[in-house]
Structure formats: structure tokens, C-alpha cells
C-alpha positions as CSV (number, residue, x, y, z in Angstrom):
1,X,111.0,105.5,91.2
2,X,111.1,107.3,94.6
3,X,114.3,108.5,96.2
4,X,114.2,105.6,98.6
5,X,113.8,103.1,95.7
6,X,116.7,104.7,93.8
7,X,119.0,104.5,96.8
8,X,117.9,100.9,97.4
9,X,118.6,100.0,93.8
10,X,121.9,101.9,93.9
11,X,123.0,99.9,97.0
12,X,122.4,96.6,95.1
13,X,124.4,97.9,92.1
14,X,127.2,98.9,94.5
15,X,127.3,95.5,96.0
16,X,127.2,93.8,92.6
17,X,129.6,95.7,90.5
18,X,133.1,96.6,91.7
19,X,133.9,98.0,88.2
20,X,132.3,101.4,87.7
21,X,132.0,100.8,83.9
22,X,129.7,97.8,84.5
23,X,127.3,99.7,86.8
24,X,125.0,101.2,84.1
25,X,124.6,97.8,82.5
26,X,123.9,96.1,85.8
27,X,121.4,98.9,86.5
28,X,119.9,98.2,83.0
29,X,119.4,94.5,83.9
30,X,117.7,95.4,87.1
31,X,115.5,98.0,85.5
32,X,114.5,95.6,82.7
33,X,113.7,92.9,85.2
34,X,111.6,95.2,87.3
35,X,109.7,96.4,84.2
36,X,109.0,92.8,83.3
37,X,107.9,91.7,86.8
38,X,111.0,89.4,87.1
39,X,112.7,88.9,90.4
40,X,116.0,90.7,90.7
41,X,117.9,87.6,92.0
42,X,120.7,89.8,93.3
43,X,123.4,87.9,95.3
44,X,124.3,91.0,97.4
45,X,120.8,91.1,98.8
46,X,121.1,87.5,100.0
47,X,124.5,88.2,101.5
48,X,122.9,91.1,103.4
49,X,120.1,88.9,104.6
50,X,122.6,86.3,105.8
51,X,124.4,89.0,107.8
52,X,127.8,89.0,106.1
53,X,129.8,88.1,103.1
54,X,130.4,84.5,102.1
55,X,130.3,82.4,99.0
56,X,126.6,81.6,98.4
57,X,125.3,78.1,98.2
58,X,122.0,77.0,96.6
59,X,120.5,76.6,100.1
60,X,121.4,80.2,100.9
61,X,119.2,81.4,98.1
62,X,116.2,80.0,100.0
63,X,116.7,82.1,103.1
64,X,113.5,83.6,104.4
65,X,114.0,87.4,104.4
66,X,112.3,90.4,102.8
67,X,115.9,91.2,101.5
68,X,116.2,87.9,99.5
69,X,115.5,89.0,96.0
70,X,115.6,85.4,94.8
71,X,112.3,84.9,96.8
72,X,110.6,88.2,96.8
73,X,109.4,90.4,93.9
74,X,110.7,93.9,93.4
75,X,113.2,95.8,95.5
76,X,114.0,94.9,99.1
77,X,112.6,97.2,101.9
78,X,115.7,99.3,102.0
79,X,119.3,99.8,101.1
80,X,121.9,97.1,101.8
81,X,124.9,99.4,102.0
82,X,125.9,103.0,101.4
83,X,126.0,103.4,97.6
84,X,128.6,105.5,95.8
85,X,127.7,108.4,93.6
86,X,128.5,106.3,90.6
87,X,126.0,103.7,91.7
88,X,123.3,106.3,92.3
89,X,123.9,107.8,88.8
90,X,123.7,104.2,87.3
91,X,120.4,103.6,89.1
92,X,119.1,106.9,87.8
93,X,120.5,106.5,84.3
94,X,120.8,102.8,83.3
95,X,122.5,102.0,80.0
96,X,120.0,101.5,77.2
97,X,119.8,97.7,76.7
98,X,117.5,94.8,76.6
99,X,119.8,92.7,78.8
100,X,118.1,90.5,81.4
101,X,121.1,88.5,82.8
102,X,124.7,88.9,83.8
103,X,127.5,86.9,85.4
104,X,130.8,88.1,86.7
105,X,134.2,86.5,86.1
106,X,136.8,86.0,88.8
107,X,138.0,89.6,88.4
108,X,134.5,91.0,89.0
109,X,134.0,92.0,85.3
110,X,130.4,91.4,84.2
111,X,129.1,89.8,81.0
112,X,125.6,90.5,79.9
113,X,123.1,88.5,77.9
114,X,119.5,88.7,76.7
115,X,118.2,85.2,77.3
116,X,118.6,82.5,80.0
117,X,120.1,80.1,77.4
118,X,122.8,82.7,76.6
119,X,123.3,83.2,80.4
120,X,123.9,79.5,81.0
121,X,126.3,79.5,78.0
122,X,128.2,82.5,79.4
123,X,128.5,80.8,82.8
124,X,130.0,77.7,81.2
125,X,132.5,80.0,79.2
126,X,133.6,81.8,82.3
127,X,134.1,78.5,84.3
128,X,136.2,77.3,81.4
129,X,138.2,80.5,81.2
130,X,136.8,81.2,77.7
131,X,135.3,84.7,78.2
132,X,135.2,87.1,75.3
133,X,135.9,90.8,75.3
134,X,133.0,93.2,75.5
135,X,129.7,93.2,77.3
136,X,128.8,89.6,76.7
137,X,127.5,87.0,74.3
138,X,125.4,89.5,72.3
139,X,128.2,92.0,71.4
């Protein structure tokens, strides 16, 4: 990846993961998705495209913008914020994993899964308050 791409990815990680310990795993998901040609589907890029923070609706995910990673493949054209050193390090050195999905609970902690089916199950668990310790359904 180029320096610009690393900073762009780090800015997405920064927007996604308030807990520093989650950042290498969030990075891993994004790296894995990029390698597989999957869309990043990163909420912070949509929030940036909309011009400010708000709780996203399904309609928001359809906004026409080169920053909307639900609609465009790959990275957006540039950073969406000023990433911290921790996010840059995470972008450069993602955790070794095969994770493709994650979801955050109300505290901002992330849970990571390998399959879409596991991802949907984890979403249900979080909504029901039944999250488990660790990095997700696969640990």
C-alpha cells in the first residue's frame, strides 16, 4: 500500500475503533476484505460523506459519494480524519486473522467473526445483551 492508502485506511480505523486494542483486528478485517475484493462497508466513511456524525439509517448507506464504502470498492479517495499513531500502526500491521466481519457493542468494543452468518448471530447477541468475552464468536 502507498503512504496515502495507509493514512486513508488508518483514518477509517480511527473512526471505527475507539478502543486501541481493537484497532489491529479492525485493520485485519479491512485488509482481508480488500484482499478478497469485498467492499469495506465502513460506517465512518458514510458519516464523513454525510458531513457529520449521526446514527446511520439504511437509506444513509445509499448516499452517492466516493467516500461511501458501502457503494464503492476499495478505499475512499482520501482520509476521513486525522488518524492517531495507534491507528497508523494498526493499518501497517494488522492482527493475523481471517476475520471478515465485526460489530461493536454500546461501549464501542468490537466482536469479530469469520462468516456473515456468525456476524448476524453476533448482532443478535449484542442487541440482546448476550455478548461474550473475547474477540467474537470464533474465540
